[in-house]
N, C-alpha and C positions, 0 to 999 in steps of 0.2 A: 655615423657608423654604429653607434649604440642603438639607434632606432632600427637599423637593418638587422642587427643581431636579435633584437626583441621580436621582430617579425618572423625571422627564421625559427626562433624557439617556439613561438605560438603555432606556426605551421606544423612543426614536428609534433607538438602536443596534440594538435587537431588530428594528425594522421594516426597517432597512437590510440587516441580515444575512439576514432572511427572503427578501428579493428577490434575493439572490446565489445563483446555482446553480453549484456547482463543476463545472468541465469539465476534461477531460484533453486535452492536445495531444500526439498520438502522432506521432512522426517517427522515421524511421530515421537512425541516426548511423553514419557510417563514419570511418575514420581514414586519414591519409596514410601510405603505406608508404615511398615514395621520390620524388625530384624530379629532373627533367631540365630542359633549356633549353626551356621553354614547355609541358612536359607533366608530369603527376604520376600515380603509381600509387597507387590507393586500394583499400581492402577493408572489407567490412562490410555492404554493401547486398545484399538478397536478390532484389528485383524491379525494379532500375533499368532504365529503357528506354534504347535507343540514341538518341543526340543529345539526351538530357534534360540540363537544366541542373542543376548542383550548386553549392553555396555553401560556401566555406571560412570557417572561423572568423575568419581574419585579414582578411576582407573581399572577397577575390577570387571570381570565378565561373569555371566551366569547363564544357566539353561532354563528356559521356560518349561516348567514341569507340570504344574497343576493349573489348568485354565478354568477360572470361575467367572461368574457374571459380574461380580463386583471387584474382584482382585485376582491377581495371578501369582502363584507360588513359583519362586525362582530358586534354583539350586546354585549357590554361589561357588565358583571354582577358585577358591582362594579364601583368605581371611576376610572377615566382615568388620575388622577393627576400624577401617577408614570410612566405611559406608555410614551415612547418617540418614535418619528419617527426613523426608522432604527432598532428598537428593534426586537429580534428574537421571532418567534412564533412557537409553536410545536403542532402537532395533539395529541389528547388524545384517539382517536379511540372509543369513546363512546358518548352517548347523555346525556343530563342533567337529573339527577334523584334526588329523595328526600327520606329521611328516613321515614319509616312507622312503625306502631306498637302500642301496648298498652302503651308503655312508653311515648308517646306524649300526653296522656290525662292529662289535667291540665297545659299544657305547652304553652308558647308563643314562636313561632319560626319565622324566616324570610322566604323568598321565597325559600331559599336553604336548609331549615330544620335546620339552625343553631340556637341555643337557644338565646333568647333575655331576659329571665327572671332571669338570674343569679342563676338558680337552679341546676347547674351542667350539665355535658354532657348527651346526649340522647343516650341510648342503644337501637338502633332500631332493630326490628325483621328482617327487610329486607329493600331493597331499590326498588322503582318503578320509571320508567320514568315519567316525568311530562306530556308528551304527550302520551296518550294511545287511542286506538280506542274505540268508543262507543260500548256498547253491541249490538249485532245484534237483529233484530226485533223478531226472533224466540226464543230468550232467555228472552223476556220481558213478564211480567204478567200484567193483568189489574190492574188499580188503584182502589182498593176496601176497603182499610183499612184507616180510618180517622187519620189525624194528628191534635190533638187538640192544639189550640193556647191559650185557656183561654180568648180570646177576643170575646165578644158576637157578634159584628158586623161581624166578619170573620167566626166564627164557625156556625152561623145561616144563613147568607146570601151569604157568599163567601167561602164555605168550601174547605179545602185543604186535599188531600189524600197523603198517603205515596208513593213516587215515582213521584209526580207531580212537575212541574216547574211553580211557581206562582210569577209573577213580582210585585214588590212593586215600584210604580211610583208616583212622585209628585215633586213639587217645593222644593227649598232649605228651610230647617228649617220648615218642616211640620210634622215631626215625623216619618220618614221612618225607621231610625235606631232604634227608640224606639219600633216599632212594631216587628222588627226582633229580638231585644234583649229580648222582652217579650216572644216571641215564644220560644227562647232558654231557658229562665228561666222556662217556663211551663214544659219543658222536664226534669227538675232536678230530679223529682221523678219517671220518666219513664225509660224504657230501651233504649231510643233513645240517640245516641251519636251526639253531635253537633260540627260543624266546622265553625268558624267565620273567614272570610277572609277580612281583611281591605286593601283596595287598594287606595293609594294616600291620606290617611287620616292624619290629624294632630296627632302628638304623644299624645297630651292631650285628643283628642277624643277617641283614642284607650285605653288610661288609664282609662277613664270614663267607657267604656264598660267592661274592666277587673274588675274594682271595683264593678260594678253592678252585674256581674256574680258571683264574689266571695261572695258578701253580700247575694245573692239569693241562694247560695249553688249549683250553676250549673257549676262552673269553673272546678271541678274535672271530669266532664263528657264532657268537651269542649276542643277543640284544637283551638288556635288562631294563624292564619298565618297573619303576618303584613308586609306590604310594605308601609312605610310612604311616605308622599309627598316629603321628603328630600332624599329618596332613588333614585338611578338612574332609568331611565325609563325601562331599561331591567328587573330589579327586579320587578317593578310594573306590567310589562307585564306577566311574568311567574307566579306571585303569585297565581292567581285563578286556573291555571292548576296544580300547586303543591298542593294546598289545595284539589283539586278534587282527585288527586292520593292518598292523605292521607285518604280521605273519602272512596274511592273505596276499600281500604284494608279492612275496616270494612264491607262494603257492600258485598264483595265477601266471607266474613266469615259468612254470613247469618244475619248480624246485620242491624238495621234500623238507618240511618244517616240523619241528617238535616244539610245542608250547606247554609251559607249566604254569598253572594258576595256584599260587601259594598265599593264602588259601581262600576258598569260597565261603567258609564260615564267616570270616571277617567281612567279606563282601556283602553277605546277606545282612549282617548286623549294621553295616553302614547304610544299606538301603532302608532297613527298618528305622534307623534313627532319622533319616531324611523324611520318610513317609509320616512318621509321628509328628515331626516338626511342621510338615505341610498339612496336618490335620486330616490325613486320610484315614478311613475306618480301619482299625486294626482287626486282625483275624487270629488264627491259632498262634499262640506264643507271641502275640502282639505284632507278628509279621503282617504286611499288607496282603491282599488277596492275590496279587500278581507276582508273588515271590517265586513261584514255580516258573513263570514265563520269563523272568529276567535271566535265569540260568539256562532255560531251554533255548532261547534265541541266541545265547552266547555259544553254547556247546554244539548246536546244530551247524555252526559255521565250519566245524572241523570235519573234513572228509577227504576222500581221494577222488580226483577228477579224472574223467575219461581223457584219452589222448587228444581227441579232437577239441577238447576244452583246456588244453595245456598239459594235462597229465601230472600235475603237481599233487601234493598231499599235505595235510596238516593233521598231525597226531596230537591229541590233547591229553594231558595228565593233570586233571583237576585234583586238588588236595582238599580234604574236608576233615575237620576235627570233631571227634565224638567226646562225650562225657560219660565216664564210668562204663565204657564199652557198650553204650546204648546206640546201636546202629539203626534202631527203629524210631529215632527221634525225627522231628519234622524235616529239617533241612537234609540230613543224611538220606532219608528215604526218597525225598525228591530227586536228589542227584543220582542215587542208585537206579531209579527208574529212567533217568535220562541217558545215562552212560551205557557203554557196551561191556561192562564188567567192573570188578573192583578188586584191588589188592588190599587185604585187611591186615593191619599190623596189630598184634596182640600184646598188651602190656604184660601179660603173664610170661610170654616168651622173652620179652625184653628184660624182665627182672631175672630170668634164669640165665641170661647171657647168650641166648640163641639169636644171633644177629646175622642177617636182618631178621627182624621179628615177624616174619610173614606167616600168617596162619593159612596154610595151603588148603585146609578143609573149608574155610569160610571165604576163600578167594575164588574168583571165577573170571574167565575171559570168554565172552560170548562169540567173538569172531576171530580172535587171534590164532586159534588152532588151525584155521584154514591157511594162515600165512606162515605157519611154523615150518622150519626146514625139515625135510624128510628124515634126516638123521636123528632128530629129537624124537620123532614119533616112533622110531625103531627101538629106542632105549628108554624112553620116559613115558611111554603110552599108559602104563598102569601105575605111574609114580603117585598120583594123587590118591588113588584108591588104596594102594598098599600102605602108603604113609598114614592115611587116616585110620586104617585097620590097626596099624602098629600103635598109634596113640591111644586108641580105645583099649587095646590089649594091655598096654603099659599101665593104664589107669586101674585096671582090674588086678594087675600083678602087685600093686602096692598094698593090697590087703593081706599079703603074706601067705597066700595059699600055695600049696605044692604045685609045681609046674612040670609038665612032661617035657621030654627032650625037644620035641618039635616046637613047642611054644617058646622054650628058652632060645632056640635057634632063631625063631622069628623076631624075638626081642633083640637079640644081638645084631641081627641084620638091620633092624629098624634104627637102632642106636647109631650104627655106622652111616646109614643113609642120612640121618639127622646131622651128623658131623660133616658129611659131604655138602649138605645144603648151607652149612655155616660159612660165612664169608666176611672178610674185613671190609670196612668202609674204604672206598676208592680203589678196591682190588677188582680189576676188570679182567675177566678171563675170555680167551678166544673160544670160538664155537667148538673146535676139535678138543680143546682142553676140557670143556664142560661135558662133551659127549663121552670122553674117556673116563672121567670120574664117575659119571652116572652109570655107565656100563660096568665099571669095576664094582660099584656098590650092588647093582642088580645081580651080577654074576657071583657075588660072594667072595670076590678077591680080597676084600678088606676084612672078612670075618675073622681071620687069624691075627689081625693087627690090634694091638691094645689101643684103647680110646685116646690115651695121651700121646700116642705116636701117629695118630691119623693125619695130622697136618704134614708131617714129613713124608708119609706114604703118598699123600695127594701130590706133593711136589715131585716126588719120584715118578709118579705116573704121568704127570703133565710133561715133564722133561723128556721122558722116554719116547712118547708118541710123537712129539714135535721134532725130536732128533732122528728117530729111526723110520718114521713113516711120513715124510713130508708130502709125498704125492697124494696119499690118502687124505691127509689133513686139508690139502688144497681142494680135493674133490668134495669134501664135506662142506667147506665154506662156500663153494659155488652152488650148492643145493642139490648135489647128487644123492640118490638113495644109498643107504648103508646096506650093502649086500651081506649075505651070510659069511662069505669068505673075508669080507672086510672086518666084520665083527670078530671072526676067529683070529685075524692078524692083530687086531687091537688087543684082544684078550691075551694072546701069547706074549706080545711085547710087554704088556703091563705085568703079567705074571713073572716074567724074568726080572723086570725092574724091582718088583716087590720082594722077590727072593733075595736079590742083592741087598736091598735096603733092610730086609728083615734079618739077614745074617749079620749085618753090621750093628743091629740094635737088639739082638737076642730074641727076635720074633720071626716066625715063619708065615 
């Protein structure tokens, strides 16, 4: 009996072995030559492709960046503490990609798409490479649909259209992030999806942005891609590209997306650090020669697509930091030449308490005016010119020369226009409310209001038109032109409201 069992066992083993076909797994193996801060030099591969991923035996991954005859420079996506010289390196035969899909909405992820918010794993719809070609010119549609920010100075004087690339530029601590976050918060009640990419920011700064978006009800429609200042430079470098691929998924589905890069100054510095460690020849300000190209290929991916190609759009708000108001520095001039306009924040206005500290004279929107609602053009067409003339006149008036009555009236009007453009953080105004305030300032309805009472007067104007002219407000929001009789109705309603408000405060 024991012999029979042995025979049956051997027959079964023979059957199992007969089904096994030996196979060889052929893979190229390289070894680490040296290590730097975020980079490694390896040797041993014969046909490694540029930007291909490699895996270290200790568990990390990297991107083949500088291909040389004797060695290959690899950007390590993670810490280099566990990697040792002589360690084996294997090809992965793919480029770096990131998970995309609806499941990322409301989540905080790193540059590789890994969750940072402790809300569980992400079930992605698919994965997209972080580096993708920009849509060709023939696939692009004109920028004709406005993107409302809720900020009077921007919507009236520096309008932004869907598919535009508008640069936010200014010195440190002048409110650049606040404008970007306010724009995201404004989209909480719209169909627009927002992507906020934090590059080299402190963790506390990113946490404040997350809290503001959660409190404003916009986090559920926002994806946050964070590469903090403590992350390796490789992760900081690929973060904006990964965020753009995440946004492109929605754009190609026909959705409208707003993406904020905060900020590209730190992105350029991370790339400079990597390039110097990889022994690339430095150029101006020690930046490599292709520093312009890395931002051009990033921002060119933002556009508005034709309907036959999905009809979606991606609006980019890159943030750049200047030093001592030097907008002619290397990186700022590069980005100004790439983008479709810039919103310049002045530290002088910030110090005076004029918030948001937008310098209308130095700001420009090259295509947004075509996407601006007609009602804005009717009441704010000469706003930039008149306000710039007022600021110039005000600077001369400081010399104490005697002024005629006409000049004093222009100064008084300009001071009230400046008060109208003042706006609190996270205060988002509807389009009819902005139109009413601008029209009241242009028509001189605020001229008899004391400066200290301007805030109350603006509230009275907004309440009056929303309460007494709901049909007109609806037509303004739907994009109808503001006819002469509509303007007269607005002026009459606001004049009555200001008369009542003035009688209660001792002003007419």
